[in-house]
C-alpha positions in Angstrom: 0.0 0.0 0.0 1.4 3.4 -1.1 2.0 5.9 1.6 0.5 9.4 1.4 4.0 10.7 0.7 4.4 8.3 -2.2 1.0 9.3 -3.5 2.0 12.9 -3.4 5.2 12.3 -5.3 3.3 10.4 -7.9 0.8 13.2 -8.3 3.6 15.7 -8.6 5.3 13.6 -11.2 2.1 13.1 -13.1 1.5 16.9 -13.2 5.0 17.5 -14.3 4.7 15.0 -17.1 1.4 16.6 -18.2 2.9 20.1 -18.1 5.9 18.9 -20.1 3.6 17.2 -22.7 1.4 20.3 -22.8 4.4 22.5 -23.3 5.8 20.2 -26.0 2.6 19.8 -27.9 1.3 23.3 -27.2 4.5 25.0 -28.3 4.1 23.4 -31.7 0.9 25.2 -32.3 1.6 28.4 -30.3 2.3 31.8 -31.9 5.9 32.2 -33.0 8.2 35.2 -32.3 8.3 36.7 -35.8 7.2 40.3 -35.5 6.3 40.9 -39.2 6.0 38.9 -42.5 9.3 37.8 -43.8 10.6 35.9 -46.8 12.7 32.9 -46.0 14.9 30.9 -48.4 15.5 27.2 -48.0 18.7 26.4 -49.8 19.0 23.5 -52.2 20.0 20.3 -50.3 19.7 21.9 -46.9 19.0 19.5 -44.0 16.3 19.9 -41.4 18.9 20.8 -38.8 20.4 23.5 -41.0 17.1 25.0 -41.9 16.0 25.0 -38.2 19.2 26.9 -37.3 18.5 29.5 -40.0 14.8 29.8 -38.8 16.1 30.6 -35.3 18.7 33.0 -36.6 16.0 34.9 -38.5 13.7 35.0 -35.5 11.1 32.8 -37.0 11.2 30.1 -34.3 12.5 30.3 -30.7 14.6 27.2 -30.6 16.2 25.4 -33.5 16.6 22.2 -31.6 13.0 22.3 -30.4 11.7 23.0 -33.9 13.8 20.2 -35.4 12.7 17.7 -32.8 9.0 18.5 -33.1 9.2 18.5 -36.9 10.6 14.9 -36.8 8.0 13.8 -34.3 5.0 15.4 -36.0 6.2 14.5 -39.5 7.1 16.3 -42.6 10.5 17.3 -41.5 12.1 15.3 -44.3 9.8 16.9 -46.8 11.2 20.4 -46.7 11.6 22.0 -50.2 14.1 24.3 -51.6 12.9 27.8 -52.6 11.8 31.1 -51.2 8.7 31.2 -49.0 6.7 33.9 -47.3 6.4 33.3 -43.5 3.6 35.4 -41.9 4.1 37.2 -38.6 3.7 35.1 -35.5 3.4 31.9 -37.5 3.5 28.8 -35.3 6.2 26.2 -35.7 3.6 23.9 -37.1 2.6 26.5 -39.7 6.2 27.3 -40.6 6.9 23.6 -41.3 3.7 23.4 -43.4 4.8 26.3 -45.5 8.4 25.1 -46.2 7.1 21.6 -47.1 4.6 23.1 -49.6 4.8 24.1 -53.2 3.8 27.7 -52.3 7.2 29.1 -53.2 7.6 32.8 -54.3 8.0 32.9 -58.0 10.4 35.5 -59.4 11.0 36.3 -63.0 13.3 38.3 -65.2 11.9 39.3 -68.5 14.0 39.8 -71.7 11.9 41.6 -74.4 12.3 40.8 -78.0 15.1 42.8 -79.6 17.0 43.5 -76.4 20.8 43.6 -77.2 23.2 41.6 -75.1 24.7 44.6 -73.4 21.3 45.4 -71.9 20.6 41.7 -71.0 23.8 41.8 -68.9 22.6 45.1 -67.3 19.2 43.7 -66.6 20.6 40.6 -64.9 23.0 42.7 -62.8 20.1 44.9 -61.7 18.2 42.0 -60.1 19.1 42.2 -56.4 18.0 38.6 -55.6 20.6 37.1 -58.0 24.2 36.6 -57.0 27.6 36.9 -58.7 28.7 38.7 -61.8 27.9 37.9 -65.4 29.7 38.9 -68.6 27.9 40.4 -71.7 26.7 37.3 -73.6 27.4 36.7 -77.2 25.0 38.7 -79.3 22.1 36.6 -80.6 22.6 33.8 -78.1 19.7 34.7 -75.7 16.1 33.9 -76.4 13.8 36.7 -75.3 11.3 35.4 -72.8 10.4 35.5 -69.1 12.6 33.3 -66.9 11.9 32.1 -63.4 14.7 32.2 -60.9 15.3 31.5 -57.2 16.5 34.0 -54.7 20.2 33.6 -54.3 20.7 31.9 -57.7 23.8 32.9 -59.6 23.3 35.2 -62.6 25.4 33.0 -64.7 23.0 30.1 -64.1 20.0 32.2 -65.3 22.0 33.3 -68.4 22.8 29.7 -69.2 19.1 28.9 -69.2 18.4 31.8 -71.6 21.1 30.6 -74.0 20.0 27.0 -73.8 16.4 28.1 -74.7 17.8 29.9 -77.8 19.7 26.8 -78.9 16.7 24.5 -78.5 14.3 27.0 -80.2 16.7 27.6 -83.1 17.2 23.9 -83.6 13.5 23.2 -83.6 12.7 26.1 -86.0 15.5 25.3 -88.4 14.3 21.7 -88.7 10.9 23.1 -89.9 12.3 25.8 -92.2 10.8 26.6 -95.6 12.5 25.8 -99.0 14.9 27.9 -101.0 15.9 30.3 -98.2 18.4 33.1 -98.7 20.0 32.1 -95.4 22.0 28.9 -95.5 22.8 28.2 -91.8 21.1 28.6 -88.5 23.7 31.3 -87.6 22.8 33.3 -90.7 19.1 33.0 -89.8 19.8 34.6 -86.4 21.7 37.4 -88.0 18.9 38.2 -90.5 16.3 37.8 -87.8 18.1 40.3 -85.6 17.8 42.9 -88.5 14.1 42.0 -89.0 13.6 42.5 -85.2 15.1 45.9 -85.3 13.5 47.1 -88.5 9.8 46.7 -87.7 7.7 47.1 -84.6 4.6 45.6 -86.2 4.3 41.8 -85.8 2.3 41.5 -89.0 5.2 43.0 -91.0 7.9 40.6 -90.0 7.5 38.1 -92.8 7.2 40.9 -95.4 10.4 42.5 -94.1 12.1 39.1 -94.1 11.0 38.5 -97.6 12.3 41.9 -98.8 15.8 41.3 -97.2 15.8 37.8 -98.6 15.2 39.2 -102.1 18.1 41.7 -101.7 20.5 39.0 -100.5 19.7 36.8 -103.5 20.3 39.7 -105.9 23.5 40.8 -104.1 22.1 44.2 -103.2 23.1 46.2 -100.2 20.6 45.5 -97.4 20.8 49.2 -96.3 19.4 48.5 -92.8 19.8 51.5 -90.5 20.1 49.4 -87.3 23.3 47.9 -88.7 24.8 51.4 -88.8 23.9 52.0 -85.2 25.0 48.7 -83.6 28.8 49.3 -83.8 28.3 52.8 -82.3 26.1 51.8 -79.3 26.2 48.0 -79.1 22.4 48.0 -79.8 21.3 50.8 -77.4 19.2 53.6 -78.8 21.3 56.2 -80.7 19.3 59.1 -79.4 19.9 61.3 -82.5 19.9 61.1 -86.2 22.5 59.0 -88.0 25.4 61.1 -89.4 26.6 60.9 -93.0 30.0 59.7 -91.8 28.4 56.8 -89.9 26.4 55.8 -93.1 29.7 55.6 -94.9 31.6 53.8 -92.2 33.2 50.5 -93.2 33.0 47.7 -90.5 31.6 44.2 -89.9 28.0 45.5 -89.5 27.2 48.4 -91.7 25.1 47.1 -94.6 25.3 50.4 -96.4 28.9 49.7 -97.2 28.9 45.9 -97.6 26.8 43.4 -99.4 25.5 40.3 -97.6 24.8 39.9 -93.9 26.7 41.5 -91.0 29.3 39.3 -89.4 27.3 38.9 -86.2 23.7 39.6 -85.0 22.8 43.1 -83.9 20.4 42.0 -81.2 18.7 39.0 -79.6 15.8 38.3 -81.9 12.6 36.7 -80.7 11.1 33.5 -81.9 8.6 35.2 -84.2 11.4 37.1 -86.1 13.4 33.8 -86.5 10.2 32.1 -87.8 9.7 35.0 -90.2 13.2 34.6 -91.7 12.7 30.8 -92.0 9.2 31.3 -93.6 9.5 34.7 -95.4 6.7 36.2 -97.4 6.7 35.5 -101.1 7.0 39.0 -102.4 8.7 41.0 -105.1 9.5 43.9 -102.6 13.0 45.3 -102.7 12.4 48.6 -101.0 10.6 50.0 -97.9 10.2 53.3 -96.1 8.2 54.4 -93.1 4.5 55.1 -93.8 3.8 57.3 -90.8 1.7 54.7 -88.9 4.6 52.9 -87.3 4.8 50.5 -90.3 6.3 50.6 -93.7 5.3 51.1 -97.4 6.8 48.4 -99.5 7.8 48.7 -103.2 9.0 46.3 -105.9 10.6 49.0 -108.0 12.7 52.1 -107.4 10.1 54.3 -109.0 7.4 53.0 -106.6 9.8 53.5 -103.7 10.6 57.1 -104.6 6.9 57.8 -104.7 6.6 56.3 -101.2 9.6 58.3 -100.0 8.0 61.5 -101.3 4.8 60.7 -99.3 6.8 60.0 -96.2 8.6 63.4 -96.5 5.3 65.1 -97.0 4.0 63.5 -93.7 7.1 64.6 -91.9 6.7 68.2 -93.2 3.1 68.2 -92.0 4.3 67.1 -88.5 6.9 69.8 -88.4 9.8 67.4 -88.4 11.5 68.9 -91.5 
């Protein structure tokens, strides 16, 4: 028969055990110490112990060891996922674990528009604060314009490699489906001509017509006379910000199609998929000339006589606008 003293000790121990269990279980669901919403990055390959330590360091949980132990007991600790997550203020340890085991990662994107030259691609990547490391100016024409997802803390070089891999895949796919009797003979030439098409028209519906015109000129051995090829060696593809000078029109270099026949030696920008498709499926046209028509597009002509009439109309429009 247990004495009164023994009964008292047993009761005290029972209460202590209950309080410990209550603290252990209750602490898992109690409000956390985080004062305001915070983004938290789970690194690739990080263990539960490492993540728990980072959570304590960031003030998300009170105890790294307590969080890790509870996570293992209550399950899901081995299911943490790499990525950036938003942790709400005062989230309980249970809620924190649920978040970092979910697919609810923060999606971040960097967008490269069609016709962005490589020097500006490099500048855009360097301007993204969530990326790390330096990146060199990529080879012109090697980047496929598109929106690219990235993780916070990812190296800029890794994002650039994805952009270049996307261009290689796209070019390979489009080249395999190219039309017959093209003026361009290699995928590399297709990218060069597509870069000119990209810069010469802002109207999507004109791309194939412009590609057809330049294809005609290439076949005839005519000068392409594309103004963007004058500008590229001066600015590396950035806007010139002024009118082209006569000396620049007459400059001899690897790009200027006013002083050389054939294609420039290299692309003058990063063309989008649509411009590459236009070059590989150009419009069947007799056009050899084009000039602005005042609407953001161009007037096309098969003969020099027709072209001169279009040029006269364009100058009349400019006079009416007070530009001359």
